[in-house]
C-alpha positions in Angstrom: 65.0 51.3 52.2 67.0 53.4 54.8 71.0 52.7 55.6 72.2 53.0 59.2 74.8 56.5 59.4 76.6 57.9 62.4 76.2 56.8 66.0 73.2 55.0 65.3 75.1 52.9 62.4 77.8 52.3 64.7 76.1 50.7 67.4 73.6 48.9 64.8 76.9 47.3 63.3 78.3 46.7 66.8 74.7 44.8 67.7 74.6 42.6 64.6 76.4 39.7 66.2 74.6 40.2 69.7 72.9 37.0 71.1 69.2 37.8 70.7 66.8 37.0 73.4 63.1 35.7 72.3 60.1 37.1 72.3 56.9 35.5 73.8 53.7 36.3 71.8 50.0 35.2 71.9 48.2 34.0 68.6 46.1 36.9 67.0 42.9 36.7 65.5 41.2 39.5 63.6 38.3 39.8 61.1 38.4 41.3 57.5 37.9 45.3 57.5 38.8 45.2 61.2 42.2 46.1 62.7 44.5 44.2 65.3 47.7 45.0 67.0 50.4 42.8 67.6 52.3 42.9 70.6 54.7 40.7 72.5 53.8 39.8 76.1 55.9 41.6 78.8 58.7 42.9 76.4 62.0 43.1 78.1 63.2 46.1 76.2 60.6 48.6 77.9 63.5 50.4 80.2 65.8 50.7 77.5 66.5 52.8 74.7 65.1 51.7 71.2 67.8 52.3 68.3 65.8 50.0 65.9 62.4 48.4 65.4 61.5 45.9 62.2 58.4 44.1 61.4 58.2 41.6 58.7 55.5 39.6 57.2 57.1 36.2 56.3 59.8 37.3 54.0 58.8 40.8 53.4 60.0 43.9 55.6 56.3 45.7 56.5 58.1 48.9 58.4 61.6 49.6 59.7 62.1 52.2 62.1 65.5 53.6 63.7 66.7 57.0 64.0 67.0 58.1 60.8 63.4 57.8 60.2 60.7 55.2 59.5 59.9 53.4 56.2 57.1 51.4 55.3 56.8 49.1 52.4 54.3 50.9 49.4 51.5 47.8 50.3 51.4 48.8 53.8 50.9 52.7 53.1 48.0 53.8 55.1 47.4 50.4 56.7 50.0 50.5 59.6 51.0 52.2 62.9 53.9 51.7 65.0 54.0 52.4 68.7 57.7 53.0 69.3 57.8 52.4 73.2 56.4 49.0 72.9 57.1 48.1 69.1 53.5 47.3 68.8 52.2 47.1 65.3 48.4 48.0 64.1 47.5 46.4 61.4 44.2 48.0 59.6 41.5 47.1 57.1 42.7 43.1 57.4 42.1 41.5 54.4 42.3 37.3 53.9 45.7 37.1 53.0 47.0 39.0 55.8 47.3 35.5 57.5 50.2 34.0 58.4 53.2 34.4 60.5 54.7 38.0 62.1 58.8 38.3 62.9 60.0 41.6 65.1 63.4 42.4 66.0 64.0 45.1 68.4 67.8 46.7 68.9 68.4 48.8 71.8 71.3 50.6 72.6 72.6 48.4 75.0 73.7 46.1 72.4 70.6 43.4 72.7 68.6 42.2 70.0 65.0 40.8 71.1 63.6 38.7 68.1 60.1 36.9 68.4 57.2 35.7 65.6 53.7 35.5 65.8 50.6 34.2 64.2 47.7 35.8 62.6 44.3 34.2 61.1 42.4 36.2 59.5 38.7 35.5 59.5 35.8 36.6 56.9 33.8 38.7 59.4 30.4 37.4 60.1 27.5 39.6 58.3 24.3 39.6 57.0 22.8 37.6 59.3 18.8 37.0 59.1 16.6 34.8 61.1 13.6 33.0 58.8 10.5 31.8 60.2 7.1 30.7 59.1 5.0 33.0 57.1 1.5 31.9 58.1 -0.2 32.2 61.6 0.9 29.9 64.2 -2.1 28.1 66.0 -1.4 26.4 69.5 -1.2 22.7 69.4 -1.8 22.6 65.6 1.1 24.3 63.9 4.9 23.5 63.6 7.6 26.5 63.3 10.9 25.9 61.6 13.3 28.9 62.4 16.1 29.4 60.2 19.7 31.0 60.7 21.5 32.6 57.8 24.5 34.8 57.2 27.4 35.3 55.2 31.7 35.1 56.3 33.5 32.4 58.3 31.0 30.8 61.1 32.2 28.5 63.5 29.3 28.7 65.8 25.9 29.5 66.0 24.0 30.6 69.3 20.4 30.7 70.1 18.2 32.5 72.5 14.5 33.2 73.4 13.7 36.1 75.3 17.3 36.9 76.6 17.8 33.1 77.8 19.3 30.1 76.4 17.0 28.3 74.1 17.7 24.5 74.6 15.8 21.7 73.2 13.1 19.0 74.3 10.8 16.7 73.0 9.2 19.5 71.3 12.0 21.7 70.2 14.8 20.0 68.0 18.2 21.5 66.4 19.2 20.5 63.1 22.9 18.7 63.1 24.7 22.2 62.0 22.5 23.9 64.5 21.7 26.5 61.9 18.0 25.3 62.3 15.4 24.9 65.0 12.1 23.0 64.5 9.5 23.5 67.0 6.8 21.1 66.8 3.6 21.6 67.8 3.7 25.2 69.1 2.3 26.0 72.5 1.6 29.6 73.9 4.4 29.9 75.8 6.7 29.5 72.6 5.3 33.1 72.0 8.3 35.3 72.2 11.6 36.7 70.9 13.7 34.8 69.3 17.4 35.4 68.7 20.3 33.6 66.8 23.9 34.8 66.7 26.5 33.6 64.3 30.2 33.8 65.8 33.8 33.4 64.4 36.7 33.8 66.8 37.0 37.8 66.6 33.4 39.0 64.8 29.8 38.1 65.5 26.6 39.1 63.9 22.8 38.7 65.2 19.2 38.4 64.1 16.1 38.8 65.9 12.7 37.4 64.8 9.2 37.3 67.1 7.1 34.5 66.9 3.3 34.9 68.0 1.0 31.4 69.0 -2.4 32.4 68.3 -5.1 30.4 70.8 -8.5 30.6 72.2 -10.9 32.0 73.1 -11.2 30.3 76.4 -12.1 31.3 79.9 -15.3 33.2 78.5 -16.9 35.1 81.4 -20.2 37.6 81.8 -19.7 40.1 84.9 -22.7 41.8 85.7 -26.0 40.9 88.1 -28.3 38.2 87.5 -31.3 40.4 88.9 -31.9 44.2 89.0 -35.2 46.1 89.9 -37.4 47.6 87.6 -35.6 50.7 86.0 -32.6 50.2 87.0 -29.4 50.4 84.5 -27.5 47.3 83.9 -24.0 46.5 82.4 -23.0 43.1 81.3 -18.9 43.1 80.4 -17.7 39.7 78.4 -14.2 39.1 78.7 -12.1 36.3 77.3 -8.7 34.5 76.9 -7.3 35.2 73.4 -4.8 35.8 70.9 -5.5 37.7 69.1 -7.9 39.8 70.8 -11.3 37.8 70.8 -14.6 40.0 69.1 -17.6 39.6 70.8 -21.4 39.3 69.5 -24.5 39.8 71.9 -27.5 37.5 71.7 -31.1 38.1 73.7 -33.3 35.0 74.0 -31.9 33.5 71.1 -32.2 36.9 68.8 -29.2 38.7 67.6 -29.0 42.6 69.4 -26.2 43.7 66.9 -23.9 44.6 69.7 -20.4 43.9 68.9 -18.5 45.3 71.6 -17.4 43.3 75.0 -20.1 45.6 77.1 -23.6 45.0 77.0 -25.9 48.2 78.5 -29.4 48.7 79.3 -30.0 52.7 80.3 -33.3 52.0 82.1 -34.4 48.1 82.7 -38.0 46.6 82.2 -39.6 43.6 82.7 -38.9 42.7 78.3 -35.0 42.9 79.4 -35.4 39.7 81.5 -34.0 36.7 79.9 -30.7 34.7 78.2 -28.0 37.0 77.5 -25.5 35.2 75.5 -21.9 36.4 74.9 -20.3 34.8 71.9 -16.2 35.4 71.8 -15.0 34.6 68.6 -11.0 34.5 67.1 -10.9 35.3 63.7 -7.2 33.3 63.5 -7.8 30.1 65.3 -12.0 30.2 63.6 -13.0 29.2 67.3 -16.3 30.4 68.9 -17.2 29.9 72.4 -20.4 31.4 74.1 -21.2 32.4 77.9 -25.3 32.5 78.6 -26.0 34.8 81.3 -29.7 34.9 83.2 -31.0 38.4 84.0 -34.0 39.1 85.7 -36.0 42.5 86.1 -37.9 42.4 88.8 -40.4 44.9 90.9 -39.3 45.6 94.5 -39.9 43.0 97.0 -40.5 40.3 94.4 -37.9 36.9 95.1 -36.6 35.0 92.1 -34.4 32.1 91.3 -31.7 32.4 89.5 -30.7 30.0 86.8 -26.7 29.1 86.6 -24.8 30.2 83.6 -23.4 28.1 81.0 -20.7 28.0 78.6 -21.4 27.0 75.1 -18.4 25.7 72.6 -19.0 26.1 68.9 -16.3 25.0 66.1 -14.0 23.5 68.7 -12.8 19.6 68.1 -12.2 18.3 71.8 -10.5 15.1 70.2 -7.6 17.5 69.5 
């Protein structure tokens, strides 16, 4: 430790008996591995010439700076920076045992002592956050989904979001008492989206994401195409359905499998034998539901009138009691 000499020593000795003025501090928080700057609020000595700055942790001096130089306690070497204008100290690479009371003493050339203390609470940094959800496929109105947020460190709160909006409880969405998990039962298609949980403490946070896909359908199966065409005309029938995942399609003509497995059935040049019932069946591989739509096509010679039958929808593998 350095000892005062010369004019500085005289000033310091004269100031030992000076009446100290209290410095005001907020309380500080930090996180392990991070940095924090301790500085008083509106320090009154800014316009004065500072001759000595001392920071102590408990009863142990961290750093002493005066006209003779700067002395740092061995265990703080490489971990502290001092601003000699504001007397602010930066503590780096914070550890849990850095929590405690810090005391600052500033002496100025006009024989004033400024003294104050503050507290620092170091929290273990939140890390390794993960959002765990169901591994199996989720089917609308049948499945339930439990999401669990896990992580390391000192955690004081958990925040849930869906598609960047707060996730709120309802008769289907139930949070656990510690807010670490949420149960959605039963799931519906609007539950599909990006879920996010954020673990926090007063100084750090960590976030994890999980996408849920709710499978449903097929439904609203529709065949777009003409009901009658002239002999020799090309024909294109297009089948669509609302489904997650996307539906696959098969076609039957007058009860027989056509071998067509795309959503479009085409005829390059129609003849009379192409008249009849065309049935498109939409299939969802996850829900295992089949829904069929019938479409009547009549190929006519020019000038002949016909009566067109109505289309109809056929449901297969559907339990309407659900």
